[in-house]
NUBAMI-347747 format. One record per residue: x, y, z of N, C-alpha, C in turn; chain; residue in one letter. Coordinates in steps of 0.1 Angstrom, whole numbers. Last residue first. Layout:
# residues N
[[X,Y,Z],[X,Y,Z],[X,Y,Z],'A','a'];
...
END
This chain:
# residues 67
[[179,-11,149],[180,4,145],[194,6,140],'A','x'];
[[167,-41,134],[174,-34,143],[176,-19,139],'A','x'];
[[145,-69,130],[149,-55,126],[155,-47,137],'A','x'];
[[153,-103,127],[150,-92,136],[154,-79,129],'A','x'];
[[135,-131,111],[147,-123,113],[143,-110,121],'A','x'];
[[116,-146,101],[125,-153,110],[137,-144,113],'A','x'];
[[95,-138,87],[104,-145,78],[116,-151,88],'A','x'];
[[83,-122,106],[76,-135,102],[86,-144,93],'A','x'];
[[100,-100,106],[101,-110,117],[94,-123,114],'A','x'];
[[90,-90,82],[104,-93,82],[105,-103,95],'A','x'];
[[64,-84,90],[66,-93,79],[80,-98,79],'A','x'];
[[68,-65,111],[63,-78,114],[64,-89,104],'A','x'];
[[78,-44,96],[87,-50,105],[80,-64,109],'A','x'];
[[55,-37,81],[67,-41,75],[77,-49,83],'A','x'];
[[38,-30,102],[34,-40,94],[46,-46,86],'A','x'];
[[53,-8,113],[49,-20,121],[46,-31,113],'A','x'];
[[51,12,93],[64,5,96],[61,-8,103],'A','x'];
[[19,8,77],[28,15,87],[41,7,87],'A','x'];
[[0,20,48],[9,10,56],[17,16,66],'A','x'];
[[-12,42,41],[-20,30,39],[-12,19,47],'A','x'];
[[4,64,43],[-10,65,47],[-18,52,48],'A','x'];
[[27,57,32],[26,57,46],[12,59,53],'A','x'];
[[31,37,5],[23,49,10],[21,47,25],'A','x'];
[[65,27,-1],[51,24,1],[44,37,6],'A','x'];
[[94,8,-9],[88,20,-11],[72,17,-8],'A','x'];
[[122,-6,9],[109,-8,4],[103,7,2],'A','x'];
[[150,-25,15],[145,-12,12],[132,-13,4],'A','x'];
[[168,-43,40],[157,-43,30],[152,-29,29],'A','x'];
[[197,-61,51],[189,-49,48],[178,-51,38],'A','x'];
[[213,-84,54],[214,-73,64],[205,-61,62],'A','x'];
[[217,-92,21],[220,-96,34],[221,-85,44],'A','x'];
[[190,-72,6],[203,-77,6],[206,-84,20],'A','x'];
[[166,-60,-16],[166,-69,-3],[181,-74,-5],'A','x'];
[[148,-32,-28],[161,-41,-28],[160,-48,-14],'A','x'];
[[121,-23,-32],[132,-19,-40],[144,-27,-40],'A','x'];
[[89,-35,-33],[103,-39,-27],[114,-34,-36],'A','x'];
[[63,-16,-28],[73,-21,-39],[85,-23,-31],'A','x'];
[[30,-21,-17],[43,-17,-14],[52,-21,-27],'A','x'];
[[4,-30,-20],[6,-15,-21],[21,-11,-16],'A','x'];
[[2,-59,2],[-2,-51,-10],[2,-36,-8],'A','x'];
[[26,-83,11],[19,-70,16],[14,-62,2],'A','x'];
[[41,-102,2],[27,-105,4],[19,-94,8],'A','x'];
[[67,-92,-1],[58,-92,-14],[44,-97,-10],'A','x'];
[[77,-98,24],[73,-83,21],[65,-83,8],'A','x'];
[[80,-126,22],[72,-120,31],[67,-106,29],'A','x'];
[[100,-126,0],[88,-134,0],[77,-128,9],'A','x'];
[[121,-113,11],[115,-107,0],[101,-114,-3],'A','x'];
[[129,-130,32],[124,-117,35],[117,-111,24],'A','x'];
[[136,-153,17],[125,-154,27],[120,-140,30],'A','x'];
[[157,-142,0],[146,-146,-6],[133,-148,5],'A','x'];
[[176,-138,22],[172,-127,12],[158,-131,6],'A','x'];
[[180,-164,30],[175,-154,38],[168,-142,31],'A','x'];
[[193,-175,7],[179,-180,12],[173,-171,22],'A','x'];
[[216,-162,5],[206,-158,-4],[192,-164,0],'A','x'];
[[226,-156,41],[227,-162,28],[216,-157,18],'A','x'];
[[222,-144,65],[236,-149,63],[237,-154,48],'A','x'];
[[206,-124,90],[205,-130,76],[220,-133,73],'A','x'];
[[205,-113,115],[204,-127,114],[204,-133,101],'A','x'];
[[189,-82,113],[199,-90,119],[195,-105,117],'A','x'];
[[185,-55,91],[181,-67,96],[191,-76,101],'A','x'];
[[175,-21,86],[186,-30,90],[180,-42,96],'A','x'];
[[153,-9,61],[154,-16,75],[167,-24,75],'A','x'];
[[145,21,46],[153,10,46],[154,4,60],'A','x'];
[[117,35,28],[124,32,40],[134,20,40],'A','x'];
[[102,60,11],[111,50,10],[119,47,23],'A','x'];
[[69,69,5],[80,69,13],[89,57,11],'A','x'];
[[48,89,-15],[54,75,-12],[67,77,-4],'A','x'];
END
């Protein structure tokens, strides 16, 4: 299992946190460790899920993943 933390641009409130959490929770086989304003930490099997899928979910919530 891999633990990955994403830095997220554009989040400013608890609504933002909930929107990101909701999108990430739609993905099977991941565990959302923590979502805060500006970041999300997830645990997943990198053989089943790619970073791209997780980034797309965050973008679907309306936010941008940054390095």
